[in-house]
C-alpha positions as CSV (number, residue, x, y, z in Angstrom):
1,M,-0.3,-0.1,0.1
2,E,1.3,3.4,-1.0
3,T,2.0,6.0,1.9
4,V,1.1,9.2,1.1
5,A,3.4,11.9,2.3
6,K,1.8,14.5,4.7
7,P,2.1,17.7,3.8
8,L,4.8,20.3,5.8
9,P,2.9,23.1,7.8
10,L,4.5,25.8,5.7
11,E,4.3,23.9,2.5
12,G,3.5,26.5,-0.5
13,I,5.0,29.5,1.4
14,R,8.4,31.0,0.0
15,V,10.7,33.0,1.7
16,V,13.7,35.0,0.5
17,E,16.0,35.4,2.9
18,W,18.5,38.2,2.7
19,A,20.8,37.4,5.8
20,Q,24.0,36.4,7.2
21,W,25.8,35.1,10.5
22,Q,23.0,33.4,12.7
23,Q,19.9,35.4,14.1
24,G,18.3,35.9,10.8
25,P,19.6,32.6,9.0
26,V,18.5,30.8,11.8
27,A,15.0,32.5,11.7
28,G,14.8,31.1,8.1
29,M,16.0,27.7,8.8
30,M,13.3,27.5,11.0
31,L,10.8,28.5,8.5
32,A,12.1,26.0,6.3
33,D,11.7,23.0,8.6
34,L,8.5,23.7,8.6
35,G,8.2,23.5,5.1
36,A,8.6,26.7,3.7
37,D,10.8,27.5,0.1
38,V,13.2,29.2,1.6
39,I,15.7,30.7,-1.0
40,K,19.2,32.3,0.9
41,I,20.2,35.1,-1.6
42,E,24.2,35.5,-1.3
43,E,26.9,37.4,-2.8
44,P,28.6,35.7,-5.8
45,V,32.0,36.1,-3.9
46,G,32.2,35.0,-0.4
47,G,28.5,34.5,0.1
48,D,27.5,34.4,3.7
49,P,30.7,35.1,5.8
50,A,29.7,32.8,8.3
51,R,30.6,30.2,5.8
52,G,34.4,31.1,6.3
53,F,33.4,31.5,10.3
54,E,36.2,29.1,11.8
55,R,35.6,29.3,15.7
56,V,32.5,29.5,18.2
57,A,32.3,29.1,22.0
58,G,36.0,28.0,21.7
59,L,35.4,24.8,19.1
60,I,36.7,24.8,15.8
61,T,33.6,24.5,13.4
62,F,35.0,23.2,10.7
63,K,34.7,18.8,9.7
64,D,36.1,17.4,6.5
65,G,36.3,20.7,4.9
66,R,32.8,22.0,5.6
67,N,31.2,24.3,8.5
68,A,29.3,22.8,11.2
69,Y,28.4,26.4,12.0
70,F,26.9,27.2,9.0
71,E,25.6,23.8,8.1
72,N,23.5,24.2,11.3
73,N,21.9,27.2,10.1
74,N,21.3,26.9,7.0
75,R,19.7,23.4,6.5
76,N,16.7,23.0,4.5
77,K,17.2,25.9,2.1
78,R,18.1,26.8,-1.6
79,S,21.4,28.9,-2.6
80,M,20.9,31.8,-5.1
81,A,24.2,33.5,-5.8
82,L,23.3,37.6,-6.9
83,N,25.2,40.7,-7.1
84,L,22.7,42.9,-5.7
85,K,25.2,45.9,-6.4
86,T,24.2,45.6,-9.7
87,G,21.3,47.0,-11.2
88,R,20.2,43.4,-13.4
89,G,21.1,41.9,-10.4
90,L,18.8,44.0,-7.5
91,E,15.9,43.7,-10.7
92,I,16.2,39.8,-10.4
93,A,15.6,40.0,-6.6
94,H,12.3,42.2,-7.0
95,Q,11.4,39.5,-9.5
96,L,12.5,36.7,-6.4
97,I,9.9,38.8,-3.8
98,E,7.4,39.4,-6.3
99,K,6.4,35.7,-6.3
100,S,7.3,35.1,-2.7
101,D,5.3,35.5,0.6
102,V,8.0,36.6,2.8
103,F,11.3,39.0,2.6
104,L,13.5,38.1,5.5
105,H,16.6,40.5,6.3
106,N,18.8,41.2,9.3
107,F,20.6,44.4,7.5
108,L,20.8,47.9,8.7
109,P,18.0,50.3,7.3
110,R,20.9,52.3,5.7
111,V,21.9,49.5,3.9
112,V,18.2,48.5,2.8
113,E,17.9,51.6,1.9
114,K,20.8,52.4,-0.4
115,L,19.8,48.9,-2.2
116,G,16.1,49.6,-2.6
117,L,15.0,46.5,-0.8
118,D,12.9,48.8,1.9
119,E,9.6,47.9,2.7
120,D,8.4,50.7,0.7
121,S,10.3,49.6,-2.6
122,L,9.2,45.9,-2.5
123,R,5.6,46.4,-1.4
124,K,5.1,48.5,-4.3
125,R,5.9,45.4,-6.5
126,N,3.9,42.8,-3.6
127,P,1.2,44.0,-1.6
128,R,0.8,40.7,-0.2
129,L,4.9,40.3,1.1
130,I,5.6,40.1,4.5
131,Y,8.7,41.8,5.3
132,A,10.3,40.6,7.9
133,V,13.3,42.3,9.8
134,A,15.7,40.7,12.3
135,S,17.1,43.6,14.4
136,G,19.9,44.3,16.8
137,Y,17.5,46.9,18.8
138,G,14.5,47.2,16.9
139,S,12.7,49.7,14.1
140,K,12.3,52.4,16.4
141,G,14.1,54.7,18.3
142,P,18.0,56.5,18.3
143,D,19.6,52.6,17.9
144,A,17.3,51.3,14.6
145,D,20.2,51.9,12.5
146,T,23.5,50.6,14.9
147,P,25.2,47.5,14.6
148,S,25.0,44.8,17.1
149,F,26.0,41.0,17.2
150,D,25.2,38.2,19.6
151,Y,27.6,39.8,22.5
152,T,26.1,43.0,22.1
153,G,22.6,41.7,23.0
154,L,24.5,39.8,25.5
155,A,25.5,42.6,27.3
156,R,23.0,45.1,26.9
157,S,20.1,42.7,27.5
158,G,21.0,42.6,31.7
159,I,21.4,38.7,31.3
160,M,25.6,39.1,31.8
161,T,24.3,40.4,35.9
162,M,21.6,37.5,36.7
163,V,24.3,34.6,35.9
164,G,27.0,33.4,38.6
165,E,27.5,34.1,41.9
166,P,26.9,37.7,43.6
167,D,30.6,38.3,43.8
168,M,31.5,37.2,39.9
169,P,31.6,40.1,37.3
170,P,29.2,39.9,34.4
171,L,29.4,36.6,32.9
172,R,29.2,35.4,29.1
173,I,26.9,32.7,28.0
174,E,28.7,31.0,25.2
175,G,27.0,29.7,22.3
176,G,25.5,32.1,20.3
177,I,22.4,32.1,22.7
178,V,20.9,35.6,21.8
179,D,21.1,35.3,17.9
180,Q,19.3,32.0,18.7
181,M,16.8,33.5,21.0
182,G,16.2,36.5,18.1
183,A,15.9,33.7,15.6
184,I,13.2,32.2,17.2
185,M,11.2,35.4,17.7
186,T,11.5,36.6,14.1
187,A,10.4,33.3,13.1
188,Y,7.4,33.5,15.4
189,T,6.4,37.1,14.2
190,V,6.5,35.6,10.5
191,L,3.9,33.1,11.6
192,G,1.6,35.6,13.1
193,A,2.3,37.7,10.0
194,L,1.0,35.2,7.5
195,L,-1.8,34.0,9.8
196,V,-3.4,37.7,9.9
197,R,-2.8,38.0,6.2
198,E,-4.7,34.4,5.5
199,R,-7.3,35.7,7.8
200,T,-7.6,39.4,6.8
201,G,-5.7,39.8,4.0
202,I,-3.2,42.4,5.6
203,A,0.6,42.1,4.8
204,Q,2.5,43.8,7.4
205,R,6.0,44.5,8.1
206,C,7.5,42.8,11.7
207,D,10.2,42.9,13.4
208,A,11.8,41.2,16.2
209,S,15.0,42.6,17.9
210,L,17.9,40.9,20.1
211,L,17.2,43.0,22.9
212,G,13.5,42.5,22.6
213,S,13.8,38.9,22.4
214,M,16.3,38.6,25.6
215,M,14.0,41.1,27.5
216,W,11.2,38.4,26.9
217,L,13.2,35.4,27.8
218,Q,13.8,37.4,31.2
219,G,10.0,38.4,31.3
220,L,9.5,37.6,35.1
221,N,12.4,39.4,36.1
222,V,11.8,42.6,34.0
223,A,8.4,42.6,34.9
224,I,8.9,42.5,38.7
225,K,11.6,45.2,38.3
226,L,8.5,47.2,36.5
227,I,5.9,46.3,38.5
228,T,7.6,46.2,42.2
229,G,11.0,48.1,41.4
230,S,12.5,45.0,43.3
231,E,15.5,43.4,41.1
232,G,16.3,40.0,41.0
233,Q,19.5,38.7,42.7
234,R,22.2,36.2,42.0
235,T,22.0,33.5,45.0
236,T,25.0,31.7,46.1
237,R,24.8,27.8,45.9
238,A,26.6,27.1,49.2
239,K,24.2,29.7,51.2
240,A,20.9,28.9,49.1
241,P,18.2,30.4,50.7
242,N,15.9,27.3,49.7
243,P,18.8,24.4,49.9
244,L,15.5,22.3,48.4
245,W,16.1,24.0,45.1
246,N,19.8,23.5,44.7
247,Y,22.7,21.4,43.2
248,Y,24.3,19.1,44.7
249,K,27.6,17.1,43.5
250,C,27.7,13.3,44.3
251,A,30.4,10.5,44.4
252,D,31.3,10.1,41.1
253,G,31.9,14.1,40.6
254,K,28.4,14.2,38.7
255,W,25.9,17.2,39.5
256,I,22.2,16.7,40.5
257,A,19.6,19.4,40.7
258,L,16.4,19.9,43.7
259,A,13.5,21.5,42.5
260,H,11.3,22.0,45.4
261,L,9.4,25.2,45.3
262,Q,7.0,23.9,48.0
263,A,9.9,22.9,50.2
264,D,7.8,22.1,53.4
265,R,5.6,19.5,51.5
266,F,8.8,17.6,50.5
267,W,10.9,18.3,53.4
268,P,10.0,15.1,55.5
269,A,10.6,12.7,52.6
270,F,13.6,14.4,51.6
271,C,14.4,14.1,55.3
272,K,13.9,10.3,55.1
273,T,15.6,9.6,51.7
274,L,19.0,11.2,53.1
275,G,18.9,9.7,56.0
276,I,18.9,12.4,58.3
277,E,15.3,12.0,59.8
278,H,16.2,13.3,63.0
279,L,16.1,16.8,61.4
280,E,12.9,17.0,60.0
281,H,11.2,18.5,63.2
282,D,14.3,20.3,64.4
283,P,13.2,23.7,65.0
284,R,16.4,25.0,63.3
285,Y,15.5,23.5,60.4
286,A,11.8,22.3,60.3
287,N,10.2,24.9,57.7
288,A,10.9,27.0,54.9
289,P,11.6,30.6,57.3
290,A,14.1,28.4,59.5
291,R,15.9,26.8,56.6
292,R,16.0,30.0,54.9
293,E,18.1,31.7,57.8
294,R,20.4,28.7,58.2
295,G,21.3,27.8,54.5
296,A,25.1,28.5,55.0
297,E,24.9,25.4,57.8
298,L,22.3,23.4,55.9
299,V,23.9,23.1,52.5
300,P,27.3,21.7,53.6
301,L,25.1,19.2,55.7
302,I,23.6,18.0,52.6
303,D,26.7,18.3,50.2
304,N,28.3,15.8,52.3
305,I,25.6,13.4,52.4
306,F,25.1,13.7,48.5
307,A,29.2,12.8,48.2
308,Q,28.3,9.5,49.6
309,K,26.6,8.4,46.5
310,P,27.0,8.1,43.0
311,R,24.3,10.2,40.7
312,A,22.4,7.4,39.4
313,E,21.9,6.2,42.5
314,W,20.6,9.3,44.1
315,L,18.2,9.9,40.8
316,R,16.8,6.6,41.8
317,L,16.3,6.9,45.3
318,L,14.9,10.7,44.8
319,T,12.4,9.9,42.5
320,D,11.4,6.4,44.3
321,S,10.7,9.2,47.1
322,G,8.4,11.3,44.9
323,L,11.2,14.0,45.1
324,I,11.7,16.2,42.0
325,C,15.3,16.2,40.5
326,T,17.1,15.6,37.7
327,Q,20.7,15.5,36.3
328,V,22.6,18.7,36.1
329,S,23.7,17.8,32.2
330,D,27.4,18.1,30.6
331,F,26.8,17.9,26.5
332,D,27.9,13.9,26.9
333,D,24.5,13.8,28.7
334,L,22.6,16.1,26.6
335,V,22.8,14.4,23.3
336,A,22.0,11.3,24.7
337,D,18.9,12.1,26.7
338,P,16.1,10.0,26.5
339,A,13.5,12.6,26.1
340,A,15.8,14.6,23.6
341,L,15.9,11.4,21.6
342,A,12.0,10.1,22.1
343,N,10.8,13.6,21.0
344,E,13.6,14.0,18.1
345,Y,14.8,17.0,19.5
346,I,17.7,15.2,18.2
347,T,17.6,14.0,14.7
348,E,19.1,12.1,12.1
349,Y,19.4,12.7,8.2
350,D,21.5,11.8,5.1
351,H,24.1,14.1,4.6
352,P,26.3,14.3,1.4
353,S,29.5,14.3,3.0
354,W,29.1,13.3,6.5
355,G,26.9,10.5,5.9
356,R,24.2,9.3,8.7
357,L,24.3,12.8,10.7
358,K,22.8,13.3,14.1
359,T,21.5,17.2,14.2
360,I,19.6,19.0,16.4
361,G,15.7,18.8,15.6
362,F,12.9,20.9,15.6
363,P,12.1,22.1,18.9
364,A,8.1,21.2,18.6
365,T,6.1,18.8,17.2
366,Y,3.6,18.8,15.0
367,A,1.0,15.8,14.9
368,E,-0.5,15.6,11.7
369,T,2.1,17.9,9.6
370,P,5.4,17.0,11.1
371,C,8.3,19.1,9.9
372,K,11.7,18.0,9.9
373,V,15.6,18.3,8.5
374,R,15.0,17.4,4.6
375,L,18.0,19.0,3.0
376,P,22.1,20.2,4.3
377,A,23.1,23.7,3.8
378,P,23.3,24.5,0.5
379,E,26.6,25.3,-1.1
380,H,27.3,28.3,-2.5
381,G,24.8,29.4,-5.4
382,Q,24.2,26.2,-5.5
383,H,20.5,26.8,-6.7
384,T,21.1,29.5,-8.8
385,E,20.4,28.4,-12.1
386,E,17.3,26.2,-10.9
387,I,15.5,29.2,-9.4
388,L,16.3,31.5,-12.2
389,N,15.0,28.9,-14.5
390,E,12.3,26.9,-12.2
391,V,10.8,30.0,-10.4
392,L,11.4,33.2,-13.2
393,G,11.5,31.5,-16.1
394,Y,14.7,32.3,-17.3
395,D,16.0,30.8,-20.7
396,W,19.1,29.1,-20.4
397,D,20.7,31.8,-22.6
398,E,19.9,34.4,-20.3
399,I,21.1,32.5,-17.8
400,V,24.3,32.0,-19.4
401,K,24.6,35.5,-19.7
402,L,23.7,36.3,-16.6
403,R,26.6,34.2,-15.8
404,E,28.8,36.5,-18.2
405,D,28.1,39.4,-17.1
406,N,29.1,38.8,-13.2
407,I,25.5,39.1,-12.4
408,I,25.3,35.3,-10.4
């Protein structure tokens, strides 16, 4: 019996992506994972500079001549090499955008306007266009035309002052998480704009910034500051105000995390599991306010107990007692996490150079229209002729002439 392929959520939607590095490209990648035909426009010489990006988070990104950073950010797309600094190249871009649903970029307004790729110019040619911008500081205000990167977003968002312990300086977080969060919000705004267009016919601009995305990621901290004037504080593990909301090192050097907001409810089971039943009714520790006052003496006591057994044994004992806990994963743990594997947060596909390849999967699931990794990141300009011929109707003589004139 023939199996009918299920449609993808964004099948039939075409996105023209003119973006580089991570924020814009990952937004495009998410839309491509959902089934959109994402056409990545790149300069004919060099293309997206991420293709040559050698190191990220202290790691070399190249493997067998290909760049894992670029591969991750650009899977499921087609690449078109096009010289936008020429009138002919720009006209081809306009023709392509006319036949598309979304134009996505992460360039500064002055660059976009100079090339005639601003919203007003494109909307004249495609009134139904969703014009999506992945920016640093939003489309309004004094910094709308200011360059930004993951690091500037990290610094400006306030999150560097919330990680670590109280006596530490501001701390970096590795891995491009600000760009990643900005990309998620960019893709989210595009989905909303597409829905509005389909329901009402209204096509619009949507903008998601690094600053706004990171403020939203820290929504509770920011909201409490605005509402009450009070500010979140770093806490010290060794003096945790709630020792049952803390993390501890086990006998094998691995860490375990406890997560009991309602600590009094779990205190009896916790004492029994750790073999400290004599402390359950001890007035020094018997309730949350008492433990808060004596965290500096209770945490070292708990440290000594966890240091007596390996993590796997503690996880079993605590779980069997109905306590809320998990491992503090390193990346070896994470890539083998059974929940991540079962939900396909880690997935596999056939890569032309690397063979059967594991990679990070889409972070959500659709029961009836599943999204998936279908294609590796494209070679530079790999689909230029295909797009010109199949999408725009150029014949092969015209395509040859464009190549001879260095337009493509």
